[in-house]
C-alpha positions as CSV (number, residue, x, y, z in Angstrom):
1,M,29.3,-34.2,13.2
2,P,28.4,-32.6,9.9
3,S,28.9,-28.8,9.6
4,P,25.8,-26.6,9.7
5,R,24.4,-25.7,6.3
6,S,22.3,-22.9,4.9
7,L,19.0,-23.2,3.1
8,F,20.6,-21.7,0.1
9,D,23.3,-24.5,-0.1
10,K,20.7,-27.2,0.6
11,V,18.3,-26.1,-2.1
12,W,21.0,-25.5,-4.6
13,E,22.5,-28.9,-4.1
14,T,19.1,-30.6,-4.1
15,H,18.3,-29.1,-7.5
16,S,21.7,-29.4,-9.0
17,V,21.7,-31.8,-12.0
18,R,25.5,-31.5,-12.8
19,E,28.4,-29.1,-12.8
20,L,29.1,-27.8,-16.3
21,P,32.6,-27.4,-17.8
22,D,32.4,-23.6,-17.5
23,G,31.8,-23.9,-13.7
24,Q,28.1,-23.2,-13.9
25,T,25.5,-25.5,-12.4
26,Q,22.8,-27.1,-14.4
27,L,19.9,-26.3,-12.0
28,F,16.5,-28.0,-12.1
29,I,13.6,-25.5,-11.9
30,G,10.7,-26.7,-9.7
31,L,8.2,-24.0,-10.6
32,H,8.1,-21.9,-13.8
33,L,5.8,-18.9,-14.0
34,V,5.1,-17.1,-17.3
35,H,3.1,-14.0,-18.4
36,E,2.2,-12.4,-21.6
37,V,5.2,-10.1,-22.1
38,T,8.4,-12.3,-22.0
39,S,6.9,-15.6,-23.2
40,P,5.7,-15.1,-26.8
41,Q,9.3,-14.9,-28.2
42,A,10.3,-17.9,-26.1
43,F,7.4,-20.0,-27.4
44,A,8.3,-18.9,-31.0
45,M,11.8,-20.0,-30.5
46,L,10.6,-23.4,-29.4
47,E,8.5,-23.7,-32.5
48,E,11.4,-22.8,-34.7
49,M,13.5,-25.5,-33.0
50,K,10.7,-28.0,-33.2
51,L,10.7,-28.5,-29.4
52,G,7.9,-29.0,-27.0
53,V,7.5,-28.0,-23.3
54,R,9.3,-30.7,-21.2
55,Y,7.2,-30.5,-18.1
56,P,4.0,-28.5,-18.8
57,Q,2.7,-29.4,-15.3
58,R,5.5,-27.3,-13.7
59,T,4.6,-24.2,-15.8
60,F,1.7,-21.8,-14.9
61,A,0.7,-18.7,-16.8
62,T,-1.2,-15.5,-16.0
63,I,-1.9,-12.1,-17.7
64,D,-0.8,-9.0,-15.7
65,H,1.6,-6.6,-17.4
66,I,-0.4,-5.3,-20.3
67,I,-4.0,-5.8,-19.1
68,P,-6.0,-2.6,-18.5
69,T,-7.3,-1.9,-15.0
70,D,-10.3,0.2,-16.0
71,S,-12.0,-2.3,-18.3
72,Q,-10.8,-5.8,-19.2
73,L,-13.5,-6.5,-21.8
74,R,-12.1,-8.3,-24.9
75,P,-10.9,-7.5,-27.4
76,L,-8.7,-5.0,-25.6
77,A,-8.6,-1.5,-27.0
78,D,-4.8,-1.8,-27.5
79,D,-4.2,-4.0,-30.5
80,L,-0.7,-5.0,-29.4
81,A,-2.0,-5.9,-25.9
82,E,-4.8,-8.0,-27.4
83,E,-2.2,-9.7,-29.7
84,M,-0.1,-10.7,-26.7
85,M,-3.1,-12.0,-24.8
86,V,-4.1,-14.1,-27.8
87,A,-0.5,-15.5,-28.2
88,L,-0.3,-16.5,-24.6
89,E,-3.8,-18.2,-24.8
90,R,-2.8,-20.1,-27.9
91,N,0.6,-21.2,-26.5
92,C,-0.9,-22.4,-23.3
93,R,-3.6,-24.3,-25.1
94,E,-1.1,-25.9,-27.5
95,H,1.3,-26.9,-24.8
96,D,-1.2,-27.9,-22.1
97,I,-0.1,-25.2,-19.7
98,T,-2.5,-23.9,-17.0
99,L,-3.5,-20.3,-17.7
100,F,-5.0,-18.0,-15.0
101,D,-6.9,-15.5,-17.2
102,S,-9.6,-13.2,-16.2
103,A,-12.3,-15.8,-16.9
104,S,-10.6,-18.2,-14.5
105,G,-11.3,-15.9,-11.4
106,R,-7.6,-16.5,-10.4
107,Q,-5.9,-13.9,-12.7
108,G,-3.5,-11.5,-11.1
109,V,0.1,-10.2,-10.9
110,V,2.3,-13.3,-11.3
111,H,4.1,-12.8,-8.0
112,V,0.8,-12.4,-6.1
113,I,-1.0,-15.4,-7.5
114,G,1.9,-17.8,-7.1
115,P,1.9,-17.5,-3.3
116,E,-1.9,-17.2,-2.9
117,L,-2.6,-20.3,-4.9
118,G,0.0,-22.3,-3.0
119,L,2.1,-22.9,-6.1
120,T,5.1,-21.3,-4.3
121,Q,6.4,-23.5,-1.6
122,P,9.5,-23.7,0.6
123,A,12.8,-25.2,-0.7
124,M,11.7,-24.9,-4.3
125,T,13.6,-23.4,-7.2
126,V,11.3,-20.8,-8.9
127,A,12.0,-19.0,-12.2
128,C,10.0,-16.4,-14.1
129,G,10.7,-14.0,-17.0
130,D,10.3,-11.1,-14.6
131,S,13.0,-9.4,-12.4
132,H,10.9,-9.4,-9.2
133,T,10.7,-13.2,-9.0
134,S,12.8,-13.0,-5.9
135,T,9.4,-12.3,-4.2
136,H,8.8,-16.0,-3.8
137,G,11.9,-16.4,-1.6
138,A,9.7,-15.3,1.3
139,F,8.7,-18.9,1.6
140,G,12.3,-20.2,1.7
141,A,12.4,-20.8,-2.1
142,I,15.3,-19.9,-4.3
143,A,13.6,-17.7,-6.9
144,F,15.0,-15.5,-9.6
145,G,14.1,-13.6,-12.7
146,I,15.3,-14.8,-16.1
147,G,15.4,-13.4,-19.7
148,T,13.4,-14.6,-22.7
149,S,16.1,-17.0,-23.9
150,Q,16.1,-18.6,-20.5
151,V,12.3,-18.8,-20.5
152,R,12.8,-20.8,-23.7
153,D,15.4,-23.0,-21.9
154,V,13.2,-23.8,-18.9
155,L,10.2,-24.5,-21.2
156,A,12.3,-26.9,-23.2
157,T,14.4,-28.6,-20.5
158,Q,13.1,-27.5,-17.1
159,C,16.7,-26.5,-16.3
160,L,19.0,-23.5,-16.3
161,A,22.7,-23.0,-16.4
162,M,23.6,-20.7,-13.5
163,E,26.6,-19.6,-11.5
164,K,26.1,-20.0,-7.8
165,P,26.1,-16.6,-6.0
166,K,27.7,-16.0,-2.6
167,L,25.5,-15.7,0.5
168,R,24.9,-12.6,2.6
169,R,22.9,-12.8,5.8
170,I,21.0,-9.6,6.7
171,E,19.8,-9.5,10.3
172,V,17.3,-6.9,11.2
173,S,17.3,-6.6,15.0
174,G,15.0,-5.1,17.6
175,K,11.4,-4.0,16.7
176,L,9.8,-1.6,14.2
177,E,8.0,1.5,15.4
178,G,4.3,2.1,14.6
179,G,3.8,3.4,11.0
180,V,6.9,1.6,9.8
181,Y,6.3,-1.2,7.3
182,A,8.0,-3.9,5.4
183,K,8.5,-1.6,2.5
184,D,10.4,0.8,4.7
185,V,12.6,-2.1,5.9
186,I,13.7,-3.1,2.4
187,L,14.1,0.5,1.2
188,H,16.3,1.1,4.3
189,I,18.4,-2.0,3.5
190,I,18.9,-0.9,-0.1
191,R,19.8,2.6,1.1
192,Q,22.4,1.2,3.4
193,L,24.0,-1.4,1.1
194,G,23.4,0.3,-2.3
195,V,21.7,-0.8,-5.5
196,K,24.9,-2.7,-6.5
197,G,25.7,-4.0,-3.0
198,G,24.1,-7.3,-3.7
199,V,25.7,-8.1,-7.0
200,G,27.0,-11.6,-6.9
201,F,25.1,-12.4,-3.7
202,A,22.0,-14.2,-2.5
203,Y,20.4,-12.4,0.5
204,E,19.1,-14.3,3.5
205,Y,16.9,-12.1,5.6
206,A,16.8,-12.9,9.3
207,G,16.5,-11.5,12.8
208,P,13.6,-10.5,15.1
209,V,12.0,-8.0,12.8
210,I,11.9,-10.4,9.9
211,E,10.7,-13.3,12.1
212,A,7.8,-11.1,13.4
213,M,6.6,-10.2,9.9
214,T,3.5,-11.7,8.3
215,M,3.8,-13.7,5.1
216,E,2.7,-10.8,3.0
217,E,5.2,-8.5,4.7
218,R,8.0,-11.0,4.0
219,L,6.9,-11.1,0.3
220,T,7.4,-7.3,0.1
221,V,10.9,-7.6,1.5
222,C,12.0,-10.4,-0.8
223,N,10.4,-8.7,-3.8
224,M,12.9,-5.8,-3.8
225,S,16.0,-7.9,-3.4
226,I,16.8,-7.4,-7.0
227,E,16.7,-3.6,-6.5
228,G,19.7,-4.1,-4.1
229,G,21.5,-6.0,-6.8
230,A,21.0,-9.4,-5.3
231,R,20.2,-12.4,-7.5
232,V,18.0,-14.0,-4.8
233,G,16.4,-13.0,-1.5
234,Y,14.9,-15.5,0.9
235,I,13.6,-16.0,4.4
236,N,13.8,-19.4,6.2
237,P,10.5,-21.2,6.3
238,D,8.7,-21.4,9.6
239,E,5.2,-21.7,11.1
240,V,4.2,-18.4,9.5
241,A,4.9,-19.8,6.0
242,F,3.3,-23.2,6.8
243,D,0.1,-21.5,8.3
244,Y,-0.2,-19.4,5.2
245,L,0.1,-22.3,2.8
246,R,-2.1,-24.7,4.6
247,G,-5.3,-25.4,2.6
248,R,-4.4,-23.4,-0.5
249,E,-5.3,-24.8,-3.8
250,Y,-1.9,-26.3,-4.9
251,A,-0.6,-27.0,-1.4
252,P,-0.1,-30.7,-0.3
253,T,-2.9,-32.2,1.7
254,G,-3.3,-35.1,4.2
255,E,-0.2,-37.1,4.9
256,A,1.6,-35.4,2.0
257,W,1.2,-32.1,3.9
258,D,2.8,-33.5,7.1
259,T,5.6,-35.0,5.0
260,A,6.2,-31.7,3.2
261,V,6.3,-29.7,6.4
262,D,8.9,-32.0,7.9
263,W,11.0,-31.7,4.8
264,W,10.6,-27.9,4.6
265,R,11.7,-27.6,8.3
266,S,14.8,-29.7,7.6
267,M,15.8,-27.4,4.7
268,A,15.9,-24.2,6.8
269,S,19.4,-22.8,7.6
270,E,20.9,-24.5,10.6
271,P,22.3,-22.4,13.6
272,G,25.8,-21.4,12.8
273,A,25.5,-22.0,9.1
274,P,28.3,-20.1,7.3
275,C,27.7,-17.2,5.0
276,D,30.1,-15.0,3.0
277,D,29.0,-11.8,4.6
278,L,26.9,-10.7,7.6
279,V,25.1,-7.3,7.9
280,T,23.1,-6.2,11.0
281,I,20.5,-3.4,10.9
282,A,18.7,-2.0,13.9
283,G,15.0,-2.2,13.3
284,E,14.2,0.6,15.7
285,N,16.2,3.0,13.6
286,I,14.2,2.4,10.5
287,P,11.9,5.4,9.7
288,P,9.0,5.6,7.1
289,T,11.2,5.9,4.0
290,V,10.7,7.7,0.7
291,T,12.8,7.7,-2.4
292,W,13.9,11.1,-3.8
293,G,16.0,10.0,-6.8
294,I,16.0,7.8,-9.8
295,H,16.9,4.4,-8.2
296,P,15.6,2.8,-5.0
297,G,18.8,3.4,-3.1
298,Q,18.3,7.1,-3.3
299,S,16.0,7.5,-0.4
300,A,15.6,9.2,3.0
301,G,13.5,9.0,6.1
302,V,10.3,11.0,5.6
303,N,11.5,13.6,8.2
304,E,15.0,13.7,6.8
305,P,16.3,16.0,4.1
306,I,17.8,15.0,0.8
307,P,21.5,14.6,1.4
308,N,24.0,17.4,0.8
309,L,26.8,16.8,-1.8
310,S,29.3,16.6,1.1
311,D,27.5,13.6,2.5
312,V,27.7,11.6,-0.8
313,P,30.7,9.4,-1.6
314,D,32.8,10.6,-4.5
315,A,31.8,7.6,-6.7
316,D,28.1,8.3,-6.2
317,R,28.2,12.1,-7.0
318,P,27.5,11.9,-10.7
319,A,24.4,9.8,-10.1
320,F,23.4,12.1,-7.2
321,A,23.7,15.2,-9.5
322,E,21.7,13.4,-12.3
323,A,19.0,12.5,-9.9
324,L,18.6,16.0,-8.5
325,E,18.5,17.5,-11.9
326,F,15.9,15.1,-13.2
327,M,13.7,15.3,-10.1
328,G,14.0,19.1,-9.7
329,F,15.2,18.8,-6.1
330,R,18.1,20.5,-4.4
331,P,20.5,19.2,-1.8
332,G,19.3,19.5,1.8
333,Q,15.6,19.9,0.7
334,P,13.1,18.2,2.9
335,I,11.3,15.3,1.3
336,A,8.2,15.8,3.4
337,G,6.0,18.4,1.8
338,T,6.8,17.5,-1.8
339,K,3.7,18.0,-3.8
340,I,2.3,15.0,-5.7
341,D,0.0,14.7,-8.7
342,V,-0.7,10.9,-8.7
343,A,-1.0,8.3,-6.0
344,F,-0.6,4.6,-7.0
345,I,-1.4,1.7,-4.6
346,G,-0.7,-1.7,-6.0
347,S,2.0,-3.9,-7.8
348,C,3.7,-7.2,-7.0
349,T,5.4,-5.3,-4.1
350,N,2.3,-3.9,-2.3
351,G,-0.9,-5.1,-4.0
352,R,-1.9,-7.7,-1.4
353,I,-4.9,-7.6,1.0
354,S,-2.9,-6.5,4.0
355,D,-1.4,-3.6,1.9
356,L,-4.9,-2.5,1.0
357,R,-6.1,-2.8,4.6
358,E,-3.4,-0.5,5.8
359,A,-4.0,2.0,3.0
360,A,-7.7,2.0,3.7
361,R,-7.1,2.6,7.4
362,V,-5.4,5.9,6.3
363,A,-7.9,6.6,3.5
364,K,-10.9,6.6,5.9
365,T,-9.5,9.5,7.8
366,G,-10.1,12.0,5.1
367,K,-10.6,12.9,1.4
368,V,-8.2,12.8,-1.5
369,A,-6.7,16.3,-2.0
370,D,-7.9,18.4,-5.0
371,G,-5.9,17.7,-8.2
372,V,-4.5,14.3,-7.1
373,R,-5.2,11.4,-9.4
374,T,-5.4,8.1,-7.7
375,L,-5.3,4.4,-8.6
376,V,-5.9,1.5,-6.1
377,V,-5.2,-1.7,-8.0
378,P,-5.6,-5.1,-6.3
379,G,-2.8,-7.6,-7.0
380,S,-5.3,-10.3,-8.1
381,Q,-8.9,-11.2,-8.6
382,S,-8.8,-13.0,-5.3
383,V,-7.4,-9.9,-3.5
384,A,-10.1,-7.8,-5.1
385,R,-12.9,-10.2,-4.0
386,E,-11.6,-10.3,-0.4
387,A,-11.2,-6.5,-0.3
388,E,-14.7,-6.0,-1.6
389,A,-16.1,-8.5,0.9
390,E,-14.5,-6.4,3.6
391,G,-15.8,-3.2,2.1
392,L,-12.4,-1.8,1.5
393,D,-13.4,-0.7,-2.0
394,Q,-16.1,1.4,-0.5
395,V,-13.7,3.0,1.9
396,F,-11.4,4.0,-0.9
397,R,-14.3,5.3,-3.1
398,A,-15.7,7.3,-0.3
399,A,-12.4,9.0,0.2
400,G,-12.1,9.8,-3.5
401,F,-9.7,7.0,-4.6
402,D,-10.2,5.2,-8.0
403,W,-10.8,1.5,-7.4
404,R,-9.5,-0.6,-10.3
405,E,-9.4,-4.2,-11.6
406,P,-6.3,-6.4,-11.0
407,G,-3.0,-5.9,-13.0
408,C,0.4,-4.5,-12.9
409,S,-1.0,-1.1,-13.7
410,M,1.3,2.0,-13.2
411,C,4.2,0.0,-11.8
412,L,5.7,-0.2,-15.3
413,A,2.9,1.4,-17.4
414,M,2.8,-1.3,-20.2
415,N,-0.9,-0.5,-20.2
416,P,-3.1,2.7,-20.2
417,D,-2.1,3.6,-16.6
418,K,0.7,6.1,-17.1
419,L,2.1,9.3,-15.7
420,Q,1.7,12.4,-17.9
421,G,4.5,14.8,-18.5
422,R,6.3,15.9,-15.3
423,E,3.8,14.5,-12.9
424,V,5.0,13.4,-9.5
425,S,3.8,10.0,-8.3
426,A,3.6,8.6,-4.8
427,S,3.9,4.9,-5.6
428,S,3.9,1.7,-3.6
429,S,5.7,-0.1,-6.5
430,N,9.3,-1.1,-6.7
431,R,11.2,1.1,-9.2
432,N,11.6,4.8,-9.6
433,F,13.8,4.7,-12.8
434,K,13.4,7.4,-15.4
435,G,10.3,6.7,-17.5
436,R,9.3,3.7,-15.4
437,Q,5.7,4.8,-14.9
438,G,5.0,5.7,-18.5
439,S,6.3,9.3,-19.0
440,P,10.0,9.9,-19.9
441,T,9.8,13.0,-17.7
442,G,7.5,11.6,-15.0
443,R,8.9,11.4,-11.4
444,T,8.3,8.6,-8.9
445,L,8.6,8.6,-5.2
446,L,8.5,5.1,-3.7
447,M,6.9,4.5,-0.3
448,S,4.6,2.1,1.6
449,P,0.9,1.9,0.7
450,A,0.0,3.7,3.9
451,M,2.3,6.5,3.1
452,V,0.9,6.7,-0.4
453,A,-2.6,7.0,1.0
454,A,-1.4,9.7,3.4
455,A,0.2,11.6,0.5
456,A,-3.0,11.4,-1.5
457,L,-5.1,12.9,1.4
458,R,-2.6,15.8,2.0
459,G,-1.6,16.3,-1.6
460,E,2.1,16.0,-0.5
461,V,4.5,13.6,1.0
462,T,3.4,13.2,4.6
463,D,4.6,11.2,7.6
464,V,1.8,8.6,7.9
465,R,2.3,8.6,11.7
466,E,0.8,12.1,11.7
467,V,-2.3,10.9,10.0
468,L,-2.8,7.7,12.1
């Protein structure tokens, strides 16, 4: 009887073209997603090498990083942003690549539109010139971010040379308490394992808490795998994934759908499949979580204090001291009650319709505190339409939030949405690095969208459970 196998092994072997002399695998890429920031140089390299795009039907493009969220009228006010838009439009036209621009009605953050259009499917390999491509692993895809030269390679050959990571299974047991979200789960995992804990690993998320999650919650968890150092993060495909995909634009139909589902099921990890490491986390012990430092592993439960130096391992103390100095915090200080200047709800981590619904549920309980600047940015035009059909935009506006057009916005601030000076941001995005949100001295506190909404109403970090 054959030994049980993991989804990771099956997908890797299915897409393996050959083993290279240096031990890497030449891996076929089933879906390639591009955007306006990391693709212009890649297309320019193709032109210099007199190469075309090998499989243009497997590449899809969108505009997200640099597009403004207040007005998207062309030409854009930022000349460089307009130049990048024009370059992507030209390259897609010349190479017969489908582009989801604003006029298409399907534009949005690349890791939001891939799933919602049904492009992302189980047992695929997915690559994109963006570090949070691991998002797509929520469907049981093996998905990873790549650099510009690798974008060129995929365009030209539909393959990548990669070293196969080891596999760590992370089981989240029990059940989450009310007011605890998928964002809290992944922040807690990164806090426990560290931002370098996943280096050299693919993460397989499993257990009752993961299985009970909706598809959009699973996308949030897999999105931040890279923040824990993992190359890949995935969840085995099941009825939740199939139900989500059924009827979407690029999903199979008719008999092809039934065939696809049978194959997807067969690719899931089998009971007893080996892994290189196993971690178990108790879901009932996960609190609403807030970062206090300068990377996503520096976090605490909303009702916990920032650690004391004696609680920090020796190897982590220099980074601990650097974070406290930059953030202006002190050891043992409560994170709850920290004053905020900006509240940002959006990004490829938390810009989906369910995120907006939860944030709106909080927003309708009050008004934005005086002096707090707010941005609510849907992850795509489709999300915006759905939210507006449900009246969520009106809920936010009535509470004093600024409802915006789709884009990456303040997640990385390659557009006009930026922190100013030493502003403190409550953010539903994925990174709290120095300068990440547009100001070299700006400070970012990562949390769930509901927690961001609660902070906006109170003007300070607040346990969302008190508001709800």
